[in-house]
C-alpha positions as a Markdown table, in Angstrom:
| # | Residue | x | y | z |
|---|---|---|---|---|
| 1 | Met | -14.6 | -17.7 | -16.3 |
| 2 | Lys | -11.8 | -18.5 | -18.7 |
| 3 | Asn | -10.5 | -14.9 | -18.8 |
| 4 | Val | -10.6 | -14.3 | -15.0 |
| 5 | Met | -7.1 | -13.5 | -13.7 |
| 6 | Arg | -6.6 | -15.5 | -10.5 |
| 7 | Leu | -4.4 | -14.4 | -7.6 |
| 8 | Ser | -1.5 | -16.5 | -6.5 |
| 9 | Gly | -1.0 | -17.5 | -2.9 |
| 10 | Gly | 1.4 | -14.7 | -2.1 |
| 11 | Thr | 0.7 | -11.1 | -1.1 |
| 12 | Ile | 3.3 | -8.4 | -0.8 |
| 13 | Val | 2.4 | -5.4 | 1.4 |
| 14 | Asp | 4.1 | -2.0 | 1.6 |
| 15 | Ala | 3.4 | 1.7 | 2.0 |
| 16 | Thr | 4.7 | 4.9 | 0.4 |
| 17 | Leu | 4.7 | 8.4 | 1.8 |
| 18 | Ile | 3.0 | 11.1 | -0.2 |
| 19 | Ala | 4.1 | 14.6 | 1.0 |
| 20 | Ala | 1.7 | 17.3 | 1.9 |
| 21 | Pro | 2.6 | 21.0 | 1.0 |
| 22 | Pro | 3.8 | 23.0 | 4.1 |
| 23 | Ser | 2.3 | 26.2 | 2.8 |
| 24 | Thr | -0.3 | 28.0 | 5.0 |
| 25 | Lys | -1.5 | 30.2 | 2.1 |
| 26 | Asn | -5.2 | 29.2 | 2.4 |
| 27 | Glu | -8.4 | 30.5 | 4.0 |
| 28 | Glu | -7.7 | 28.8 | 7.3 |
| 29 | Lys | -4.1 | 30.0 | 7.4 |
| 30 | Gln | -2.9 | 26.6 | 8.5 |
| 31 | Arg | -1.6 | 23.3 | 7.2 |
| 32 | Asp | -3.9 | 20.5 | 6.5 |
| 33 | Pro | -5.0 | 19.2 | 9.9 |
| 34 | Glu | -5.6 | 15.7 | 8.7 |
| 35 | Met | -2.0 | 15.4 | 7.6 |
| 36 | His | 0.5 | 14.2 | 10.3 |
| 37 | Gln | 4.3 | 13.8 | 10.6 |
| 38 | Thr | 6.3 | 10.7 | 10.6 |
| 39 | Lys | 10.1 | 10.1 | 11.0 |
| 40 | Lys | 11.9 | 8.4 | 8.2 |
| 41 | Gly | 15.6 | 7.9 | 8.9 |
| 42 | Asn | 16.7 | 11.1 | 10.5 |
| 43 | Asp | 14.2 | 13.3 | 8.7 |
| 44 | Trp | 10.6 | 14.2 | 9.5 |
| 45 | His | 7.9 | 14.2 | 6.8 |
| 46 | Ser | 4.3 | 15.5 | 6.8 |
| 47 | Gly | 1.7 | 14.0 | 4.6 |
| 48 | Met | -0.2 | 10.7 | 4.1 |
| 49 | Lys | 0.6 | 7.1 | 3.3 |
| 50 | Val | -0.8 | 4.9 | 0.5 |
| 51 | His | -0.8 | 1.2 | 1.5 |
| 52 | Ile | -1.1 | -1.6 | -1.0 |
| 53 | Gly | -1.4 | -5.3 | -1.2 |
| 54 | Val | 0.2 | -6.8 | -4.4 |
| 55 | Asp | 0.0 | -10.2 | -5.9 |
| 56 | Ser | 3.5 | -11.8 | -5.6 |
| 57 | Arg | 3.3 | -13.5 | -9.0 |
| 58 | Ser | 1.7 | -10.9 | -11.2 |
| 59 | Ser | 2.4 | -7.6 | -9.4 |
| 60 | Leu | -1.2 | -6.7 | -9.7 |
| 61 | Ile | -2.7 | -4.5 | -6.8 |
| 62 | His | -5.6 | -6.2 | -5.2 |
| 63 | Arg | -6.1 | -4.1 | -2.0 |
| 64 | Ala | -5.3 | -0.5 | -1.1 |
| 65 | Ser | -5.9 | 2.0 | 1.7 |
| 66 | Val | -4.9 | 5.6 | 2.6 |
| 67 | Thr | -4.0 | 6.9 | 6.0 |
| 68 | Ala | -2.2 | 9.8 | 7.6 |
| 69 | Ala | 1.6 | 9.5 | 7.6 |
| 70 | Asn | 1.8 | 8.7 | 11.4 |
| 71 | Val | -0.1 | 5.4 | 11.0 |
| 72 | His | 2.3 | 2.5 | 11.2 |
| 73 | His | 2.6 | 0.2 | 8.2 |
| 74 | Ser | 1.6 | -2.9 | 10.1 |
| 75 | Gln | -1.7 | -1.4 | 11.3 |
| 76 | Glu | -3.1 | -1.5 | 7.8 |
| 77 | Val | -2.4 | -5.2 | 7.1 |
| 78 | Pro | -6.1 | -6.2 | 7.8 |
| 79 | Asn | -7.1 | -4.0 | 4.8 |
| 80 | Leu | -4.4 | -5.4 | 2.5 |
| 81 | Leu | -5.0 | -9.2 | 2.5 |
| 82 | His | -7.6 | -11.2 | 0.7 |
| 83 | Gly | -7.5 | -14.0 | 3.3 |
| 84 | Lys | -6.4 | -16.9 | 1.1 |
| 85 | Glu | -2.7 | -16.2 | 1.2 |
| 86 | Thr | -0.2 | -19.0 | 1.6 |
| 87 | Arg | 2.8 | -16.5 | 1.8 |
| 88 | Phe | 3.0 | -13.0 | 3.3 |
| 89 | Tyr | 5.8 | -10.7 | 2.2 |
| 90 | Gly | 6.8 | -7.4 | 3.9 |
| 91 | Asp | 9.8 | -5.5 | 5.1 |
| 92 | Ser | 10.9 | -5.6 | 8.7 |
| 93 | Ala | 8.2 | -3.1 | 9.7 |
| 94 | Tyr | 5.7 | -5.9 | 9.4 |
| 95 | Arg | 7.6 | -8.3 | 11.6 |
| 96 | Gly | 6.9 | -9.1 | 15.3 |
| 97 | Arg | 5.0 | -11.4 | 17.6 |
| 98 | Ala | 1.8 | -9.4 | 17.5 |
| 99 | Gln | 1.9 | -9.2 | 13.8 |
| 100 | Arg | 2.3 | -13.0 | 13.5 |
| 101 | Glu | -0.7 | -13.6 | 15.7 |
| 102 | Arg | -2.8 | -11.2 | 13.6 |
| 103 | Leu | -1.7 | -12.9 | 10.4 |
| 104 | Lys | -3.0 | -16.2 | 11.7 |
| 105 | Ser | -6.5 | -14.8 | 12.1 |
| 106 | Leu | -6.4 | -12.9 | 8.8 |
| 107 | Ala | -4.9 | -15.6 | 6.6 |
| 108 | Pro | -4.7 | -18.9 | 8.5 |
| 109 | Lys | -2.7 | -20.7 | 5.8 |
| 110 | Ala | -0.1 | -17.9 | 5.3 |
| 111 | Lys | 3.5 | -18.3 | 6.2 |
| 112 | Asp | 5.4 | -15.2 | 7.3 |
| 113 | Phe | 8.1 | -14.3 | 4.8 |
| 114 | Ser | 8.6 | -10.8 | 6.1 |
| 115 | Asn | 12.2 | -9.7 | 6.4 |
| 116 | Arg | 14.0 | -10.4 | 9.6 |
| 117 | Arg | 15.0 | -7.5 | 11.8 |
| 118 | Ala | 18.3 | -6.7 | 13.5 |
| 119 | Tyr | 18.3 | -5.6 | 17.1 |
| 120 | Arg | 20.8 | -3.6 | 19.1 |
| 121 | Asn | 22.2 | -6.7 | 20.9 |
| 122 | Ser | 21.2 | -9.2 | 18.2 |
| 123 | Pro | 22.6 | -8.4 | 14.8 |
| 124 | Leu | 21.6 | -10.4 | 11.7 |
| 125 | Ser | 23.7 | -13.4 | 10.9 |
| 126 | Asp | 25.1 | -14.0 | 7.4 |
| 127 | Ala | 22.4 | -16.6 | 6.8 |
| 128 | Asp | 19.7 | -14.1 | 7.9 |
| 129 | Arg | 21.0 | -11.5 | 5.5 |
| 130 | Glu | 21.1 | -14.0 | 2.6 |
| 131 | Thr | 17.5 | -15.0 | 3.5 |
| 132 | Asn | 16.4 | -11.4 | 3.5 |
| 133 | Arg | 18.0 | -10.8 | 0.1 |
| 134 | Arg | 16.0 | -13.7 | -1.4 |
| 135 | Lys | 12.8 | -12.4 | 0.1 |
| 136 | Ser | 13.6 | -8.9 | -1.2 |
| 137 | Ser | 13.9 | -10.2 | -4.7 |
| 138 | Val | 10.2 | -11.1 | -4.5 |
| 139 | Arg | 9.2 | -8.1 | -2.4 |
| 140 | Ser | 10.7 | -5.6 | -4.9 |
| 141 | Lys | 7.6 | -6.1 | -7.1 |
| 142 | Val | 5.6 | -3.9 | -4.7 |
| 143 | Glu | 7.8 | -0.9 | -5.7 |
| 144 | His | 6.6 | -1.0 | -9.4 |
| 145 | Pro | 3.2 | 0.5 | -8.6 |
| 146 | Phe | 4.7 | 3.2 | -6.4 |
| 147 | Leu | 7.1 | 4.2 | -9.2 |
| 148 | Thr | 4.2 | 4.5 | -11.7 |
| 149 | Leu | 2.0 | 6.3 | -9.2 |
| 150 | Lys | 4.6 | 8.9 | -8.1 |
| 151 | Arg | 7.0 | 9.4 | -10.9 |
| 152 | Leu | 4.9 | 8.8 | -14.0 |
| 153 | Trp | 1.4 | 10.0 | -12.7 |
| 154 | Gly | 2.5 | 12.8 | -10.4 |
| 155 | Leu | 1.3 | 11.7 | -7.0 |
| 156 | Ala | 4.5 | 12.5 | -5.2 |
| 157 | Lys | 2.8 | 15.4 | -3.5 |
| 158 | Thr | -0.8 | 16.0 | -2.5 |
| 159 | Ser | -2.9 | 18.7 | -4.2 |
| 160 | Tyr | -6.0 | 18.7 | -2.0 |
| 161 | Arg | -6.8 | 19.2 | 1.6 |
| 162 | Gly | -8.4 | 16.3 | 3.6 |
| 163 | Leu | -7.7 | 12.6 | 3.5 |
| 164 | Ala | -10.9 | 11.8 | 1.7 |
| 165 | Lys | -10.0 | 14.1 | -1.2 |
| 166 | Lys | -6.4 | 12.8 | -1.3 |
| 167 | Ala | -7.7 | 9.2 | -1.2 |
| 168 | Asn | -10.0 | 10.0 | -4.1 |
| 169 | Arg | -7.1 | 11.2 | -6.1 |
| 170 | Ala | -5.1 | 8.1 | -5.4 |
| 171 | Phe | -8.1 | 5.9 | -6.4 |
| 172 | Ala | -9.5 | 8.2 | -9.1 |
| 173 | Thr | -7.8 | 10.1 | -12.0 |
| 174 | Lys | -9.1 | 13.1 | -13.9 |
| 175 | Ser | -11.4 | 10.6 | -15.6 |
| 176 | Pro | -13.8 | 9.6 | -12.7 |
| 177 | Ala | -14.4 | 6.2 | -14.3 |
| 178 | Val | -10.9 | 4.9 | -13.6 |
| 179 | Gly | -8.8 | 4.7 | -10.4 |
| 180 | Met | -5.1 | 5.5 | -10.4 |
| 181 | Leu | -4.2 | 2.3 | -8.6 |
| 182 | Ala | -6.7 | 0.3 | -10.5 |
| 183 | Met | -5.4 | 1.9 | -13.7 |
| 184 | Phe | -2.0 | 0.4 | -12.9 |
| 185 | Asn | -3.5 | -3.0 | -13.4 |
| 186 | Leu | -4.8 | -2.0 | -16.8 |
| 187 | Phe | -1.5 | -0.2 | -17.5 |
| 188 | Lys | 0.5 | -3.3 | -16.7 |
| 189 | Trp | -1.7 | -6.1 | -18.0 |
| 190 | Gly | -4.4 | -4.5 | -20.2 |
| 191 | Lys | -7.1 | -6.0 | -18.1 |
| 192 | Ser | -8.5 | -5.8 | -14.6 |
| 193 | Leu | -8.5 | -8.6 | -12.0 |
| 194 | Asp | -12.0 | -9.7 | -13.1 |
| 195 | Gly | -10.5 | -10.3 | -16.6 |
| 196 | Arg | -12.2 | -7.4 | -18.3 |
| 197 | Gly | -10.3 | -5.1 | -20.7 |
| 198 | Ala | -12.3 | -2.0 | -19.8 |
| 199 | Pro | -12.8 | -0.2 | -16.4 |
| 200 | Asn | -15.6 | -1.4 | -14.2 |
| 201 | Met | -16.9 | 1.2 | -11.8 |
| 202 | Ser | -18.7 | -1.3 | -9.5 |
| 203 | Lys | -15.6 | -3.3 | -8.9 |
| 204 | Trp | -13.0 | -0.5 | -9.3 |
| 205 | Cys | -11.2 | -2.6 | -11.9 |
| 206 | Gly | -10.8 | -5.4 | -9.4 |
| 207 | Leu | -9.3 | -3.1 | -6.7 |
| 208 | Pro | -11.3 | -2.9 | -3.4 |
| 209 | Ala | -10.1 | 0.4 | -2.1 |
| 210 | Arg | -10.5 | 1.5 | 1.5 |
| 211 | Leu | -11.1 | 5.3 | 1.7 |
| 212 | Pro | -10.8 | 6.8 | 5.2 |
| 213 | Ser | -13.9 | 7.8 | 7.0 |
| 214 | Arg | -14.3 | 11.3 | 8.4 |
| 215 | Gln | -14.1 | 9.9 | 11.9 |
| 216 | Ala | -10.9 | 7.9 | 11.2 |
| 217 | Ser | -9.2 | 10.8 | 9.5 |
| 218 | Arg | -9.6 | 13.0 | 12.6 |
| 219 | Gln | -7.8 | 10.5 | 14.8 |
């Protein structure tokens, strides 16, 4: 057990949008029906989301899931926590009373360190903005896997139809023995979360990945 890499008490959660091609040049003459639209800023995007839970100390990914783009970030939190957290980090999309109640049941010892949100009649104070900046310095670690996944390994756009195939690409590279997200753990540290230096199919290199079921992908 000396070589086992232990998780810290903090988990950072976030999601990134993977665009789906708008082309209808296929047998069905239509876009992928399992891809949906979501609004980001003033623009609409069609595709899927990759959600991850990252250890706040080491930046290692310990949980992941894939959904259509219209699924809100906060809905995937139950699939991104290991349950022993003492700190929970996320942007303002993970904030709210319902989310705090859910966090109590998922990780009873976790304190909510998600960023505070400004409202129309209740802007953030200077103290709130400074607190958010401190939290963001920790939360920025969740962007490192997304940078590697999208910029270095080419998952900025989907290449297959159907959530299951897209999830398989997110979790599996051209070599079927290694997952892309699990590969990030090896890429960064040279070992998986179970302390081994080589890929382990049964444990996905320490990354429990949630692939969408056919029934869920149709919703």
